[in-house]
DOGU-77725 format. One record per atom (N, C-alpha, C): y negated, z, x; residue number from 0; residue in one letter; atom name. Coordinates in nm, 3 decimals. Layout:
<recs>
+---------+---------+---------+-----+------+------+
|       v |       w |       u | seq | type | atom |
+---------+---------+---------+-----+------+------+
|       Y |       Z |       X | NUM |    A |   CA |
...
+---------+---------+---------+-----+------+------+
</recs>
This chain:
<recs>
+---------+---------+---------+-----+------+------+
|       v |       w |       u | seq | type | atom |
+---------+---------+---------+-----+------+------+
|  -9.795 |   9.559 |   5.060 |   0 |    M |    N |
|  -9.890 |   9.616 |   5.155 |   0 |    M |   CA |
|  -9.815 |   9.707 |   5.251 |   0 |    M |    C |
|  -9.838 |   9.693 |   5.381 |   1 |    T |    N |
|  -9.768 |   9.773 |   5.480 |   1 |    T |   CA |
|  -9.825 |   9.914 |   5.484 |   1 |    T |    C |
|  -9.751 |  10.004 |   5.549 |   2 |    L |    N |
|  -9.795 |  10.143 |   5.561 |   2 |    L |   CA |
|  -9.927 |  10.149 |   5.638 |   2 |    L |    C |
|  -9.940 |  10.065 |   5.741 |   3 |    K |    N |
| -10.063 |  10.064 |   5.820 |   3 |    K |   CA |
| -10.183 |  10.026 |   5.732 |   3 |    K |    C |
| -10.166 |   9.922 |   5.649 |   4 |    N |    N |
| -10.274 |   9.880 |   5.562 |   4 |    N |   CA |
| -10.307 |   9.986 |   5.458 |   4 |    N |    C |
| -10.204 |  10.056 |   5.407 |   5 |    K |    N |
| -10.227 |  10.163 |   5.311 |   5 |    K |   CA |
| -10.307 |  10.276 |   5.375 |   5 |    K |    C |
| -10.272 |  10.311 |   5.499 |   6 |    N |    N |
| -10.344 |  10.417 |   5.569 |   6 |    N |   CA |
| -10.488 |  10.376 |   5.597 |   6 |    N |    C |
| -10.507 |  10.251 |   5.636 |   7 |    L |    N |
| -10.642 |  10.202 |   5.662 |   7 |    L |   CA |
| -10.725 |  10.207 |   5.535 |   7 |    L |    C |
| -10.664 |  10.162 |   5.425 |   8 |    R |    N |
| -10.735 |  10.164 |   5.297 |   8 |    R |   CA |
| -10.771 |  10.307 |   5.258 |   8 |    R |    C |
| -10.678 |  10.401 |   5.279 |   9 |    R |    N |
| -10.704 |  10.541 |   5.249 |   9 |    R |   CA |
| -10.821 |  10.594 |   5.334 |   9 |    R |    C |
| -10.819 |  10.560 |   5.464 |  10 |    D |    N |
| -10.926 |  10.606 |   5.553 |  10 |    D |   CA |
| -11.061 |  10.549 |   5.512 |  10 |    D |    C |
| -11.063 |  10.423 |   5.471 |  11 |    I |    N |
| -11.188 |  10.360 |   5.429 |  11 |    I |   CA |
| -11.239 |  10.425 |   5.301 |  11 |    I |    C |
| -11.147 |  10.467 |   5.216 |  12 |    Q |    N |
| -11.186 |  10.525 |   5.089 |  12 |    Q |   CA |
| -11.242 |  10.666 |   5.103 |  12 |    Q |    C |
| -11.231 |  10.726 |   5.221 |  13 |    Q |    N |
| -11.289 |  10.857 |   5.241 |  13 |    Q |   CA |
| -11.425 |  10.842 |   5.305 |  13 |    Q |    C |
| -11.525 |  10.903 |   5.245 |  14 |    S |    N |
| -11.659 |  10.894 |   5.302 |  14 |    S |   CA |
| -11.674 |  10.994 |   5.415 |  14 |    S |    C |
| -11.786 |  10.990 |   5.486 |  15 |    S |    N |
| -11.806 |  11.075 |   5.602 |  15 |    S |   CA |
| -11.808 |  11.223 |   5.567 |  15 |    S |    C |
| -11.844 |  11.259 |   5.445 |  16 |    N |    N |
| -11.847 |  11.401 |   5.410 |  16 |    N |   CA |
| -11.713 |  11.449 |   5.356 |  16 |    N |    C |
| -11.611 |  11.362 |   5.359 |  17 |    G |    N |
| -11.476 |  11.400 |   5.321 |  17 |    G |   CA |
| -11.442 |  11.375 |   5.176 |  17 |    G |    C |
| -11.539 |  11.340 |   5.093 |  18 |    S |    N |
| -11.508 |  11.313 |   4.953 |  18 |    S |   CA |
| -11.446 |  11.175 |   4.941 |  18 |    S |    C |
| -11.362 |  11.158 |   4.841 |  19 |    R |    N |
| -11.294 |  11.030 |   4.823 |  19 |    R |   CA |
| -11.379 |  10.935 |   4.743 |  19 |    R |    C |
| -11.370 |  10.808 |   4.777 |  20 |    L |    N |
| -11.437 |  10.704 |   4.701 |  20 |    L |   CA |
| -11.336 |  10.646 |   4.603 |  20 |    L |    C |
| -11.380 |  10.613 |   4.488 |  21 |    F |    N |
| -11.292 |  10.560 |   4.386 |  21 |    F |   CA |
| -11.328 |  10.414 |   4.359 |  21 |    F |    C |
| -11.229 |  10.336 |   4.313 |  22 |    P |    N |
| -11.257 |  10.196 |   4.282 |  22 |    P |   CA |
| -11.373 |  10.186 |   4.184 |  22 |    P |    C |
| -11.463 |  10.096 |   4.211 |  23 |    G |    N |
| -11.578 |  10.077 |   4.124 |  23 |    G |   CA |
| -11.695 |  10.169 |   4.156 |  23 |    G |    C |
| -11.675 |  10.264 |   4.247 |  24 |    Q |    N |
| -11.784 |  10.355 |   4.283 |  24 |    Q |   CA |
| -11.884 |  10.280 |   4.371 |  24 |    Q |    C |
| -12.010 |  10.307 |   4.350 |  25 |    I |    N |
| -12.116 |  10.239 |   4.425 |  25 |    I |   CA |
| -12.132 |  10.306 |   4.561 |  25 |    I |    C |
| -12.136 |  10.222 |   4.665 |  26 |    I |    N |
| -12.158 |  10.271 |   4.801 |  26 |    I |   CA |
| -12.305 |  10.249 |   4.834 |  26 |    I |    C |
| -12.372 |  10.355 |   4.874 |  27 |    T |    N |
| -12.515 |  10.346 |   4.904 |  27 |    T |   CA |
| -12.537 |  10.303 |   5.048 |  27 |    T |    C |
| -12.660 |  10.267 |   5.077 |  28 |    S |    N |
| -12.693 |  10.230 |   5.215 |  28 |    S |   CA |
| -12.680 |  10.352 |   5.306 |  28 |    S |    C |
| -12.702 |  10.470 |   5.253 |  29 |    E |    N |
| -12.683 |  10.593 |   5.332 |  29 |    E |   CA |
| -12.535 |  10.609 |   5.370 |  29 |    E |    C |
| -12.445 |  10.576 |   5.277 |  30 |    D |    N |
| -12.301 |  10.580 |   5.307 |  30 |    D |   CA |
| -12.268 |  10.484 |   5.420 |  30 |    D |    C |
| -12.326 |  10.366 |   5.417 |  31 |    L |    N |
| -12.300 |  10.267 |   5.521 |  31 |    L |   CA |
| -12.355 |  10.312 |   5.656 |  31 |    L |    C |
| -12.473 |  10.373 |   5.656 |  32 |    V |    N |
| -12.531 |  10.424 |   5.780 |  32 |    V |   CA |
| -12.442 |  10.534 |   5.837 |  32 |    V |    C |
| -12.393 |  10.624 |   5.751 |  33 |    D |    N |
| -12.303 |  10.730 |   5.796 |  33 |    D |   CA |
| -12.174 |  10.670 |   5.853 |  33 |    D |    C |
| -12.121 |  10.570 |   5.785 |  34 |    F |    N |
| -11.999 |  10.504 |   5.832 |  34 |    F |   CA |
| -12.022 |  10.440 |   5.969 |  34 |    F |    C |
| -12.134 |  10.373 |   5.984 |  35 |    K |    N |
| -12.167 |  10.308 |   6.112 |  35 |    K |   CA |
| -12.178 |  10.412 |   6.223 |  35 |    K |    C |
| -12.245 |  10.521 |   6.195 |  36 |    T |    N |
| -12.262 |  10.627 |   6.295 |  36 |    T |   CA |
| -12.127 |  10.684 |   6.336 |  36 |    T |    C |
| -12.042 |  10.712 |   6.237 |  37 |    D |    N |
| -11.908 |  10.766 |   6.266 |  37 |    D |   CA |
| -11.826 |  10.666 |   6.347 |  37 |    D |    C |
| -11.833 |  10.539 |   6.311 |  38 |    L |    N |
| -11.759 |  10.435 |   6.380 |  38 |    L |   CA |
| -11.804 |  10.422 |   6.525 |  38 |    L |    C |
| -11.933 |  10.424 |   6.547 |  39 |    I |    N |
| -11.986 |  10.413 |   6.683 |  39 |    I |   CA |
| -11.941 |  10.532 |   6.768 |  39 |    I |    C |
| -11.942 |  10.651 |   6.709 |  40 |    E |    N |
| -11.898 |  10.770 |   6.782 |  40 |    E |   CA |
| -11.750 |  10.761 |   6.819 |  40 |    E |    C |
| -11.667 |  10.711 |   6.729 |  41 |    E |    N |
| -11.525 |  10.695 |   6.758 |  41 |    E |   CA |
| -11.503 |  10.591 |   6.868 |  41 |    E |    C |
| -11.579 |  10.483 |   6.865 |  42 |    I |    N |
| -11.568 |  10.380 |   6.968 |  42 |    I |   CA |
| -11.609 |  10.438 |   7.103 |  42 |    I |    C |
| -11.713 |  10.519 |   7.106 |  43 |    K |    N |
| -11.757 |  10.582 |   7.232 |  43 |    K |   CA |
| -11.647 |  10.671 |   7.289 |  43 |    K |    C |
| -11.578 |  10.746 |   7.203 |  44 |    V |    N |
| -11.470 |  10.834 |   7.249 |  44 |    V |   CA |
| -11.357 |  10.751 |   7.307 |  44 |    V |    C |
| -11.319 |  10.644 |   7.239 |  45 |    I |    N |
| -11.212 |  10.557 |   7.288 |  45 |    I |   CA |
| -11.251 |  10.494 |   7.421 |  45 |    I |    C |
| -11.374 |  10.446 |   7.431 |  46 |    Y |    N |
| -11.421 |  10.384 |   7.555 |  46 |    Y |   CA |
| -11.420 |  10.484 |   7.669 |  46 |    Y |    C |
| -11.467 |  10.606 |   7.642 |  47 |    K |    N |
| -11.470 |  10.710 |   7.745 |  47 |    K |   CA |
| -11.330 |  10.743 |   7.793 |  47 |    K |    C |
| -11.233 |  10.752 |   7.700 |  48 |    D |    N |
| -11.095 |  10.778 |   7.738 |  48 |    D |   CA |
| -11.040 |  10.667 |   7.827 |  48 |    D |    C |
| -11.069 |  10.542 |   7.791 |  49 |    L |    N |
| -11.023 |  10.430 |   7.872 |  49 |    L |   CA |
| -11.085 |  10.434 |   8.011 |  49 |    L |    C |
| -11.213 |  10.463 |   8.014 |  50 |    K |    N |
| -11.284 |  10.467 |   8.142 |  50 |    K |   CA |
| -11.234 |  10.581 |   8.229 |  50 |    K |    C |
| -11.213 |  10.700 |   8.167 |  51 |    D |    N |
| -11.167 |  10.816 |   8.242 |  51 |    D |   CA |
| -11.024 |  10.801 |   8.291 |  51 |    D |    C |
| -10.942 |  10.727 |   8.217 |  52 |    H |    N |
| -10.804 |  10.709 |   8.255 |  52 |    H |   CA |
| -10.781 |  10.577 |   8.327 |  52 |    H |    C |
| -10.885 |  10.525 |   8.384 |  53 |    G |    N |
| -10.869 |  10.402 |   8.462 |  53 |    G |   CA |
| -10.832 |  10.285 |   8.375 |  53 |    G |    C |
| -10.921 |  10.246 |   8.286 |  54 |    G |    N |
| -10.896 |  10.137 |   8.195 |  54 |    G |   CA |
| -10.873 |  10.004 |   8.263 |  54 |    G |    C |
| -10.900 |   9.996 |   8.393 |  55 |    K |    N |
| -10.879 |   9.870 |   8.465 |  55 |    K |   CA |
| -10.733 |   9.857 |   8.507 |  55 |    K |    C |
| -10.681 |   9.736 |   8.499 |  56 |    K |    N |
| -10.543 |   9.712 |   8.544 |  56 |    K |   CA |
| -10.538 |   9.690 |   8.695 |  56 |    K |    C |
| -10.636 |   9.620 |   8.748 |  57 |    W |    N |
| -10.639 |   9.589 |   8.891 |  57 |    W |   CA |
| -10.747 |   9.671 |   8.959 |  57 |    W |    C |
| -10.711 |   9.736 |   9.069 |  58 |    L |    N |
| -10.804 |   9.821 |   9.143 |  58 |    L |   CA |
| -10.826 |   9.763 |   9.282 |  58 |    L |    C |
| -10.947 |   9.781 |   9.331 |  59 |    R |    N |
| -10.979 |   9.740 |   9.468 |  59 |    R |   CA |
| -10.941 |   9.852 |   9.564 |  59 |    R |    C |
| -10.945 |   9.822 |   9.692 |  60 |    S |    N |
| -10.905 |   9.919 |   9.794 |  60 |    S |   CA |
| -10.984 |  10.049 |   9.783 |  60 |    S |    C |
| -11.113 |  10.039 |   9.765 |  61 |    R |    N |
| -11.195 |  10.162 |   9.759 |  61 |    R |   CA |
| -11.156 |  10.249 |   9.639 |  61 |    R |    C |
| -11.120 |  10.185 |   9.526 |  62 |    D |    N |
| -11.078 |  10.261 |   9.409 |  62 |    D |   CA |
| -10.946 |  10.333 |   9.437 |  62 |    D |    C |
| -10.854 |  10.264 |   9.504 |  63 |    V |    N |
| -10.724 |  10.324 |   9.535 |  63 |    V |   CA |
| -10.741 |  10.440 |   9.633 |  63 |    V |    C |
| -10.825 |  10.420 |   9.736 |  64 |    K |    N |
| -10.848 |  10.527 |   9.834 |  64 |    K |   CA |
| -10.908 |  10.649 |   9.767 |  64 |    K |    C |
| -11.004 |  10.628 |   9.678 |  65 |    D |    N |
| -11.065 |  10.741 |   9.606 |  65 |    D |   CA |
| -10.963 |  10.809 |   9.515 |  65 |    D |    C |
| -10.885 |  10.728 |   9.445 |  66 |    R |    N |
| -10.787 |  10.781 |   9.349 |  66 |    R |   CA |
| -10.679 |  10.864 |   9.419 |  66 |    R |    C |
| -10.633 |  10.817 |   9.535 |  67 |    L |    N |
| -10.526 |  10.885 |   9.606 |  67 |    L |   CA |
| -10.577 |  10.983 |   9.711 |  67 |    L |    C |
| -10.704 |  10.974 |   9.744 |  68 |    G |    N |
| -10.760 |  11.062 |   9.847 |  68 |    G |   CA |
| -10.705 |  11.032 |   9.985 |  68 |    G |    C |
| -10.695 |  10.903 |  10.017 |  69 |    I |    N |
| -10.640 |  10.861 |  10.145 |  69 |    I |   CA |
| -10.743 |  10.779 |  10.222 |  69 |    I |    C |
| -10.716 |  10.761 |  10.352 |  70 |    S |    N |
| -10.806 |  10.684 |  10.437 |  70 |    S |   CA |
| -10.771 |  10.536 |  10.430 |  70 |    S |    C |
| -10.859 |  10.455 |  10.489 |  71 |    H |    N |
| -10.835 |  10.311 |  10.495 |  71 |    H |   CA |
| -10.708 |  10.281 |  10.573 |  71 |    H |    C |
| -10.687 |  10.353 |  10.683 |  72 |    G |    N |
| -10.568 |  10.332 |  10.766 |  72 |    G |   CA |
| -10.439 |  10.362 |  10.691 |  72 |    G |    C |
| -10.440 |  10.469 |  10.612 |  73 |    T |    N |
| -10.320 |  10.504 |  10.534 |  73 |    T |   CA |
| -10.290 |  10.396 |  10.432 |  73 |    T |    C |
| -10.395 |  10.347 |  10.366 |  74 |    L |    N |
| -10.376 |  10.241 |  10.268 |  74 |    L |   CA |
| -10.322 |  10.115 |  10.335 |  74 |    L |    C |
| -10.373 |  10.085 |  10.453 |  75 |    Q |    N |
| -10.324 |   9.969 |  10.527 |  75 |    Q |   CA |
| -10.177 |   9.987 |  10.564 |  75 |    Q |    C |
| -10.138 |  10.108 |  10.604 |  76 |    N |    N |
|  -9.997 |  10.135 |  10.635 |  76 |    N |   CA |
|  -9.909 |  10.118 |  10.511 |  76 |    N |    C |
|  -9.957 |  10.159 |  10.394 |  77 |    F |    N |
|  -9.883 |  10.139 |  10.270 |  77 |    F |   CA |
|  -9.859 |   9.990 |  10.245 |  77 |    F |    C |
|  -9.959 |   9.908 |  10.276 |  78 |    R |    N |
|  -9.943 |   9.763 |  10.259 |  78 |    R |   CA |
|  -9.843 |   9.707 |  10.359 |  78 |    R |    C |
|  -9.857 |   9.746 |  10.485 |  79 |    I |    N |
|  -9.774 |   9.691 |  10.593 |  79 |    I |   CA |
|  -9.627 |   9.726 |  10.574 |  79 |    I |    C |
|  -9.599 |   9.853 |  10.539 |  80 |    N |    N |
|  -9.458 |   9.892 |  10.528 |  80 |    N |   CA |
|  -9.399 |   9.868 |  10.388 |  80 |    N |    C |
|  -9.478 |   9.806 |  10.300 |  81 |    G |    N |
|  -9.428 |   9.769 |  10.169 |  81 |    G |   CA |
|  -9.423 |   9.882 |  10.066 |  81 |    G |    C |
|  -9.485 |   9.994 |  10.098 |  82 |    T |    N |
|  -9.487 |  10.107 |  10.005 |  82 |    T |   CA |
|  -9.566 |  10.074 |   9.880 |  82 |    T |    C |
|  -9.673 |   9.997 |   9.897 |  83 |    L |    N |
|  -9.760 |   9.965 |   9.784 |  83 |    L |   CA |
|  -9.785 |   9.814 |   9.780 |  83 |    L |    C |
|  -9.732 |   9.746 |   9.678 |  84 |    P |    N |
|  -9.756 |   9.602 |   9.666 |  84 |    P |   CA |
|  -9.904 |   9.573 |   9.641 |  84 |    P |    C |
|  -9.946 |   9.455 |   9.678 |  85 |    Y |    N |
| -10.086 |   9.417 |   9.660 |  85 |    Y |   CA |
| -10.096 |   9.266 |   9.640 |  85 |    Y |    C |
| -10.215 |   9.226 |   9.596 |  86 |    T |    N |
| -10.245 |   9.084 |   9.578 |  86 |    T |   CA |
| -10.376 |   9.058 |   9.651 |  86 |    T |    C |
| -10.380 |   8.949 |   9.726 |  87 |    K |    N |
| -10.501 |   8.915 |   9.799 |  87 |    K |   CA |
| -10.557 |   8.786 |   9.742 |  87 |    K |    C |
| -10.680 |   8.792 |   9.695 |  88 |    V |    N |
| -10.749 |   8.675 |   9.642 |  88 |    V |   CA |
| -10.874 |   8.655 |   9.727 |  88 |    V |    C |
| -10.875 |   8.546 |   9.803 |  89 |    G |    N |
| -10.985 |   8.527 |   9.897 |  89 |    G |   CA |
| -10.973 |   8.638 |  10.002 |  89 |    G |    C |
| -11.078 |   8.714 |  10.019 |  90 |    G |    N |
| -11.074 |   8.826 |  10.113 |  90 |    G |   CA |
| -11.062 |   8.960 |  10.045 |  90 |    G |    C |
| -11.040 |   8.960 |   9.915 |  91 |    V |    N |
| -11.037 |   9.085 |   9.839 |  91 |    V |   CA |
| -10.893 |   9.123 |   9.805 |  91 |    V |    C |
| -10.857 |   9.248 |   9.831 |  92 |    I |    N |
| -10.722 |   9.296 |   9.804 |  92 |    I |   CA |
| -10.726 |   9.376 |   9.674 |  92 |    I |    C |
| -10.630 |   9.345 |   9.585 |  93 |    F |    N |
| -10.619 |   9.415 |   9.457 |  93 |    F |   CA |
| -10.484 |   9.483 |   9.448 |  93 |    F |    C |
| -10.483 |   9.597 |   9.381 |  94 |    Y |    N |
| -10.360 |   9.673 |   9.359 |  94 |    Y |   CA |
| -10.344 |   9.693 |   9.209 |  94 |    Y |    C |
| -10.222 |   9.678 |   9.162 |  95 |    D |    N |
| -10.190 |   9.699 |   9.021 |  95 |    D |   CA |
| -10.182 |   9.850 |   8.996 |  95 |    D |    C |
| -10.254 |   9.897 |   8.896 |  96 |    K |    N |
| -10.256 |  10.040 |   8.863 |  96 |    K |   CA |
| -10.115 |  10.091 |   8.835 |  96 |    K |    C |
| -10.032 |  10.011 |   8.769 |  97 |    D |    N |
|  -9.895 |  10.051 |   8.739 |  97 |    D |   CA |
|  -9.812 |  10.069 |   8.867 |  97 |    D |    C |
|  -9.837 |   9.985 |   8.968 |  98 |    D |    N |
|  -9.767 |  10.000 |   9.096 |  98 |    D |   CA |
|  -9.805 |  10.131 |   9.165 |  98 |    D |    C |
|  -9.931 |  10.168 |   9.154 |  99 |    I |    N |
|  -9.977 |  10.294 |   9.215 |  99 |    I |   CA |
|  -9.910 |  10.411 |   9.144 |  99 |    I |    C |
|  -9.910 |  10.409 |   9.011 | 100 |    D |    N |
|  -9.846 |  10.516 |   8.935 | 100 |    D |   CA |
|  -9.696 |  10.524 |   8.968 | 100 |    D |    C |
|  -9.632 |  10.407 |   8.981 | 101 |    S |    N |
|  -9.490 |  10.402 |   9.014 | 101 |    S |   CA |
|  -9.464 |  10.459 |   9.153 | 101 |    S |    C |
|  -9.550 |  10.426 |   9.249 | 102 |    M |    N |
|  -9.534 |  10.476 |   9.385 | 102 |    M |   CA |
|  -9.545 |  10.629 |   9.386 | 102 |    M |    C |
|  -9.639 |  10.681 |   9.311 | 103 |    I |    N |
|  -9.657 |  10.826 |   9.305 | 103 |    I |   CA |
|  -9.533 |  10.892 |   9.243 | 103 |    I |    C |
|  -9.483 |  10.834 |   9.134 | 104 |    E |    N |
|  -9.366 |  10.890 |   9.067 | 104 |    E |   CA |
|  -9.241 |  10.879 |   9.154 | 104 |    E |    C |
|  -9.224 |  10.768 |   9.225 | 105 |    T |    N |
|  -9.107 |  10.747 |   9.311 | 105 |    T |   CA |
|  -9.104 |  10.848 |   9.425 | 105 |    T |    C |
|  -9.219 |  10.884 |   9.476 | 106 |    N |    N |
|  -9.226 |  10.976 |   9.590 | 106 |    N |   CA |
|  -9.243 |  11.122 |   9.548 | 106 |    N |    C |
|  -9.224 |  11.146 |   9.421 | 107 |    R |    N |
|  -9.238 |  11.283 |   9.369 | 107 |    R |   CA |
|  -9.127 |  11.372 |   9.425 | 107 |    R |    C |
|  -9.165 |  11.492 |   9.465 | 108 |    I |    N |
|  -9.068 |  11.589 |   9.518 | 108 |    I |   CA |
|  -9.067 |  11.709 |   9.425 | 108 |    I |    C |
|  -8.951 |  11.735 |   9.368 | 109 |    D |    N |
|  -8.934 |  11.852 |   9.282 | 109 |    D |   CA |
|  -8.873 |  11.963 |   9.364 | 109 |    D |    C |
|  -8.944 |  12.072 |   9.380 | 110 |    N |    N |
|  -8.893 |  12.187 |   9.454 | 110 |    N |   CA |
|  -8.811 |  12.275 |   9.362 | 110 |    N |    C |
|  -8.687 |  12.297 |   9.398 | 111 |    A |    N |
|  -8.601 |  12.387 |   9.321 | 111 |    A |   CA |
|  -8.607 |  12.523 |   9.386 | 111 |    A |    C |
|  -8.646 |  12.621 |   9.312 | 112 |    F |    N |
|  -8.657 |  12.756 |   9.369 | 112 |    F |   CA |
|  -8.533 |  12.834 |   9.348 | 112 |    F |    C |
+---------+---------+---------+-----+------+------+
</recs>
């Protein structure tokens, strides 16, 4: 059994009130309801983190403009001069979130005092 599986088994063996479950111990429907509630809450936290941190890989122009606080013209200049790579599908332009993060990091200015 791998370390990950051992940790998962340990986590499953702990009930919502923190007491440990032992082999052969009966799990009640109340225990299952508590487990479900806890699981749903954890999933909501993970989903919120993904949503808040831009869980999407591809962003549209309006998302990029909002994220960077720039105008349409500035974004167009980034495309024209090659500062920000893009993909055009039909009439819709998409930007890779990693490319945006890379552009920001590349243009970072560290002031030495």
